N, C-alpha and C positions, 0 to 999 in steps of 0.2 A: 371337506377341507376348505377353508376360506382362501379365496384367490388373493395372492399378494399384490400390492400396488406397485406401479413403476417407481423407482427411486428418483428418477430425473437428476442424476448426478453425473457431471458437475453442472448440468444445464438447469436453468430456473424452471419452476412449475409452469405449465402452459395454460391451465384452466382451473375452474373452481372445484371440480371433482377431486383434484389432487392437492389442494391447499388445505393444510391442517391447522385448526385452531386459530384462525385469523378472522372469524366472523365479526366480532365487535369492531376490530380495526377496519375491516372492509366496509361495514355499515357507517362508521364515522367518516371515512373518506368519501363514500358516495353521497352522503348527506351534505358534507361540507362543500363539495364541488359545485353545488347549485348556487352558492352565495359568494365564495371567496377563493383566494389562492390556498392550496393545501400542500403541506410539507410532510412527507413521510420520513421520519428521523430514526435511524437505526445503524448499528455497526456494520462493517463491511461483511458481505456475504450472509447477512442475517435473513434475507428473503424479500428485500425491497423490490427487486425486478420481478420476482414471482407475483408479488402483490399487484404490480403494474399490469402484468398479463391478465390477472383476474379482473382488475378494474376495467381493462379494455373489453374483456368478454361481457361483463355486466352492462357496460354502457352501450355496447352494440345490441344486446338483447332488448334493452329498454328503448333504444332509439333516440334518447334525449341528448346524447353527446356524440360528437365526432372526435375520436381520439387521434391526435397527431403526435407521433414521437419525434422529437427533435434530435438531430445529430449534433455532435460537438462543433462549436464555432469558435473562430479565433478573435472575433471582435463583435461590437454591437451591430455593425452593418451586416455581417454575415449571420448573426443571430436573427435579425429581422428577415433576412433573405430566406433562412431556413424555415421560419414561421410561415411566410407567404408561400413558399414552395410546397410545404406540407399541406397547408389549407387548400391551395390550388389543386394539388393532386387528389385530395379527398373529394373536392367538388367535381373534378373531372370524372372520377370513378362513379360518383353518385349520378351525375348527369349523362354518363356514357358519351362524353364528348368534352372538348376543351372548354375551360371556363371563359365566360364572355367578359373580356376586359378591353377597353379602348387601347389602341396601339400607343398613344402618347402617355399612357399610365403604366408602361411596363417597367420603368425605373422608379426607385423610391429614394428620395433625398432627405426627407424630414420625417419626424414622428407623426406629424399631422397627415402627410401623404400615406404613411404606413397604415394608420388607422382607417383612412378613407378606403384603401385597398381592401382591408379586411371587411369593412362594411359592404363594399360592392360584391365581394365573394359571398358574404352571408345572405345577401338578397336572393341569391339563386337557390338557397336551401333554407327557406324560412323555418324558424323554430328549432334549428340545430345550434347547439353551443359547441364551439371548438375547444377541445380539451388539450392543451399544450403540455406535453410531458417531457421533462428533462431528467434522466437518470444520473445519479451522482453529481448533482448540481454544484456541490461544494468543491469537488475536484476541478470542475470547469472554471469556477470563479478563481481558484488558486493558480490556474494557468495564465490568466489574463494579467496585464499590468493594472495598476490601481485605477487609472483613468477609465479604461474599458470596462472594468468590473463595476465601477460606480455608475457608468452609463447604462449598463444592462439592468442593474438594480433599480435605477430610476425609471427605465422603460417598463419593468414589471409593475412598479408602483403606479405609474401613469395608467396602464391598462386596467389595474385593479380599481381605479377611481372612476372608470367609465362603465357603469352598470348596463348601459344600453348596447355596448359592444359585446357581441356573443363570444367571448373568450374567457377561459379560466386556465390557470397554471396549476399543474401537479408536479411537484419537485420531490426528488428523493435526495437525502443527504446523510452522510455518515456522521458528520459533525457540523456545527454552525461555524462558518469561517469568521475570523476576527474582523474582517472587513464588513461583514453583515452586522456583527455585534456593535461595531463602532460607526456604522453608516448613519447619516442624518435621517432621523425619523424611523430608522430600522423597519422598512416596510414589510419584510418577511416576518419579523417577530411580532409586530404590532397589528398587522392586518390579516394574518394567515391563521389557519387551523393547523396545529402541529400534532401529528399522530405518531406515536412512538412504537417501534417494534423492538422487542427484547427477547433474549434467550429464555428458554423455559426452565422452571425449577425441576428437581429430580423426579417428582411424581408425574409432571406433565411430559417430561422427556421420555419417561418409561411408556406412557400411553402413546406418544408419538411413534416410538419404535414398534410397539405391538400393532398400531394402526397400519404401519407401512408393511411389515413382514407378514401379517396375518398368521396362518398356521404353517407357513413354510418352514420356520424354525421356531424353537421355544427357548426363551431366555429365562434363566433362573435369576433370583434376586441379586446374587453377587455379580452376575454378568451385566445386569442393567445398571448396577451401581458403578461398575468398572467403566462402562461406556460414558456415563454421566461425569465421572471423575476426570476422564480424559477430554471429552468434548464440551463439557460445561453447559449442556443444554442448547448448544448452538446448532441450528438445523443443518447447515452446510457440512460441518465437521462430524456431526452425528451420522449423516448420510454417507460421508466418506468412510467411516468405520463399518457401517452396514454393507456398503458396496464391496469392501474387501472381505467381510465375513461371508457374504453370499456368493461371491464369484471368485475370490482369490485364494481361498483356503479349502483344501479337500476335507470332506466329511466322511466319517465312518459309515459304511452302508447300513441303512436302517435307523440311524441316529439323527434326530432333528434337534437335539439339545445343544445350546450354546453355553459354555462355561466361562468363568472369569479368565481362565487360562487361554481360551481361544480368543477372547477379546484382547488380551495382552498381546498375543501374536499378531492379531490384525492391526493393532495400534503401531506395533513395531514396524510393520510393513507399510502402512498407509502414510506415515510421516515422511517416508522416502519417495512417495508418489509425486509426479509432477504437479498434479492438481493442488495438493496440500502444500508442497514445497514452494511453488510459485506464488500461491495465495499469501502465505505467511512471509515469504521472502520479499514480496512487493510491499507488504505492510511495514516490514522492518526497514527496508531500504528507502522507501519514498514517503512514509507518513509518520514515522516514530523517531523522536530524538534519542540520543544515546542515554540520557537520563530516564526517558520513558521506558526504554528497553531494559535498563538496569532495574527499574521499579517492577516491571512485569516479571522479570526473572526472580526477584526476591519474593513476590507474591506466589509465583509458581512453586518455589522451593519451600514454602511454608503452608502446610495444610490449614493452619489457623488464620492465614492472611497476614497482612502487615498493618501497622498503625502509623499515623503521622509522627508520633514521638520517636519511632525507631528509624526515621529517614532523614535525620538532621544533616547527614553528609551530602544529600542530594539538593542542589539549588532549587528553590521554588517547589519543594515537595508537595506542599498543600495545593498549589495550582495544578500540578501534574496529577494528583489523585482525583481532583475534581474533573479535569478534562478526560482522563481515562475512564472514569465512571460514566461521564456523559456519552462517551463513545461506545459504551457497552463492554469494555474490556475488563473492567473491575466491577465487583458488586459490593456495596457497603452493607455491613451487618454490625450494628452498634458502632463502636469506634474503630472497627477493623475493616480492611478491604480484601476481598477474596478475588482470585483470578477467575475471569469468566471467558477468556479468549480460548476457544476450543483448540486442543492439541498443541498449544504453545509449549507446555512443559516438555512433552515427549519430543516435539520437533526440535527444540533447542538442545535437548540432550543428544539427539542424533546428529545435529549439524555442528555443534561446538565441540572441539577437542582441545583439551589442555595438555595433551601429551608432549607438545613441544615446549611448554613453559617450565615444567618442573625440572627436566634435565638441565635446562639452561641455568636455572637458579642453583642447582647442585654444582654445576661446573664453576659458577662464579664463587660459590662457597669454598670449593676445593682450591681455586686459584688464590683466594684470600688467605687461606691457611698456609699456602706455600710461600707467601711473601716474607722475606727475612730481613728486609731493610729496617732501619730505625724509623720511628714515627715522624712523618712530615708535619710541617706546620699547617694547622687546620685552616687558617685564613687563606693561605696560598691555594690549598686544595679546593676550598669553596669557590674561590675566584676562577680556578681552572675548570670547574664543573659548570659554573653558571652560564658562561658564554656559549659553549656547545649545546647545553641543555635548551637554552632559548632558541638556538638555531634548529635543534631537533624538533621542538614543539611547533615552531612556525611551519616547518616543512611538512610535518605530519598533519597539521591542521588543514593544509591544502591537499595533501595526497590521499587521505583516508576517505573523505565523504564520497558516496556514490548516490546516483539517482536512477530511477527506473521509469521509462515511458511505456505506457500500455496503449498500443494502437487499438482502435475500435475494430470489432470483428469484421472480416471481409471474406470473400470467396463465395462459392455457390451456396444456396440455402442449406443443402445437406452436407456441406463440408466447410463449416465456418472456421476460420483461422483466427486465433488470438496471438498477437505478436508482442513480445516483451523485449525491451532494449535497456540494458543496464550499462551505465557509462560513468566515468569520473566526473564529479562536480567541477573539478579544476584540472587542467592539464598544464604542466610546466614546460616552457619552451626548451627544446632539446632533449626531453625525456620521452621514453617509450610508454605508451598507455594501451589500454585494451577496452574494447566495447564488446559486450556479450549479448548475442541475439538468440532468443528462443521463440520458435513458432510452434504452437500447439493446435492440433486439429480437434476442435470442440464439436464437430458435426457428427453425422451418422454414416458418412461415406468416405472413401479414400480421397485424398487431396493430392494434387500435383501442382508444382509451381517453383518459384525461385525467390531468393533474397539477395539484395545488393545494397551495400553501404558505400557511400561516396562522400568525399570531403571537398570543401571549397578550395579552389586553386590557391596555392601558395600558403595554406594554413596548416597542412598536415601531410606527412609522407606515409603511404601505406607500406607496412612491413610484413604483411601476410595477405593471403587471399581475402578479398573483400566481398565475395559472393559465393552462394551455394545453391544447389537445386535439390528438390525433394520430389520423389516419385512414389506414388502408392503410400503416402503417409496415412496410416490407419487412424480411426477415431481414438483419441486419448494419447496417441503417440506425439513425439515432438522432434523437430529438427533444430539443430543448434549451429551457430556460427560465431567464432571468436575472431575479431578483427583487431590486429595490432597496428598501432600508428605511432609515429614520432612527430611531435609538435614542431612545426616550423614557423608558426605565427610569432612575430617578434614580441618580446616583453623585456624591457630594460629593468635594471635593479630599482625596485620600488617605483616603477613608472606609474603615475596616477591614471594615465589613459587606459581604457579598457580594451582588451584584445580578445578575439573569439576564434574558435574553430567551428565552422559551419558543418553540420552533419545532415545527410539525407538518407533515409531508409526507405527503399522501394521493395514492396512485396508483390509479386505477380502470381496470380492464381487463375482459376477458371473465369473469374470476373475481375474487373479492375479494382485494385485496392488503392486508397489514397496514400500518397507518399507522406511520410512523417519527417518533419524538419525541426531541428533544434540546434542549439549551440552550446559549446563547452567553453567556459571561461578560462582564459589563459592567466595563470598566476603571475603576479608582478615580479617574481624572482625566478630566473631561469635555472635549469639543472638542479631542481629540488631533490631528485632522487639521489644524486651524488652528495649533495649537502647533508641529506638525512643519514646516509651511510657513514660519512666522515664524522659528523657530529655525534651520532650514536656510538661510534667506536671511541671517540674522545671522552664522552661521558662515562662509558664503561671503564676505560683505562684509569681515569682519575677518581672514579667513584669507589673503586675497590680499596685503594689505600685509605680513603676517607672513612669508609665503613670499618676497616680494621682499626683505624685510629679511635673511632668512637667506641667500638667494642672494648678496646684496651682500656680506655678511660673508665668504662663502667666496671670492668672486671678487676682492674688494678688501680683503684683511686689513690693508693698510698704513693705511687710513683709521681703523681701530679703534685703531692704535698711535700716532696723531698726538697730540702734547701738547695740553693745553687751550689754546684761543685760537689754534691754528695756522691754522685756517680764516679767522679774522678777520684775522690778520697778513697772509695772502696777499691778502686783499681790499683792504688799505690801500695 
């Protein structure tokens, strides 16, 4: 019997032996790194980090490159410091001692000084090229303001024009940011090798499954088709289904066969797992617009896909189709676009419930039929509906958007913690808001620690516990914390000055975790939650008789054509 391979789920693949079907991509990357900046472009969780791990292994074996992985930085100055610290650490390890640098050269103020420092470090390890790696570079660019982002892009361009300086950049991106597309001379686009990672087709996805599981279980054709239909050939989501099939569902003794029914049961279970729910939830909350979500839902509900002609109600549908295709979420076949985002359809079906909407509509309908008063003037009703409707739309536009911050992994090497913080994009002064914290143990050992959320003085009032501890958090498990707050930061009616609520998230584990800081914008209108409730009620109250009036006009047009005084004449 063939020994099955480790799934490495949800972790990325660590070495070449466990990387499937990426040989051409790996060869392109390794060849390109000798001459230029290289960009690995692919959708989220498609395998970019796994490819980085294998590139690191290959470069170490050949000894030509020194791979330096750069942590996220908040500015160009910090980005330069990360590069120098990473190179210095590698030189220290290689030389078995501290890098030899003059004391007066310990601070860097200009790009020229920065380049001189790299050259001085390179002199101690002649013949080695420093490979500077940034994973999810597009997400990093989008967190900077435009000035800092342009400065970093110019720095990368400058280093790329200095062939004698032994540095190369290896960047992974899920999509090319607009700032890069619009930047002067577009250095990443014009001077870089772009290598694309894509999901597999049905045949390749089937071979990937059989390569992973070996003879441990046997899939029939219908089961393989069911996995592909759900996961779309996406490596991460395919492995999520396989992980549940191999570990989460009981097998009949002596049976190694996997049927389509067993795959359906695994999919039903896996879309509720934290690994899949957090991955897709983060994509929906932080990276997709409402129109993009609606488009993906339509593609998911149509096995034949969608076409641009049927999306006329979505603004900029053509641009959306192009960007979602570029991100690997849609696949174009002819004039139609098919969903390629693994498990999206099943996850949305599990997470969305319309049970509260239909009864509400039925109650409105029953209330409309019970109305016994004479038809009101339509003009008055429209005027009565318009004002609260505008207030309701404005308040909803501020209250509904959410964002998610994903903290970089921290903790001991065998108990790596991933931290997700979901918070409102806007908070209204005087309203109660909530921040949701999720800590996931992505390591291989139990984790202990604590989470604490704090706010800047005078900007918010804590309405619930703002901290929690976790003990013995097992691999794959999660700890959660919901922090309620009332905004106290001032915001006058349509005040043009910007006000914020400063937030700090501190995670303590076996090793130090960097605190995450961000701010929540305070909407210029206070007490939006109350305004939304009052305006929504007013719209509903006035909309019911308006709807009844419109229906009556459709069903009984003869009443509208009756001459003046006809009703009175009939009554006499």
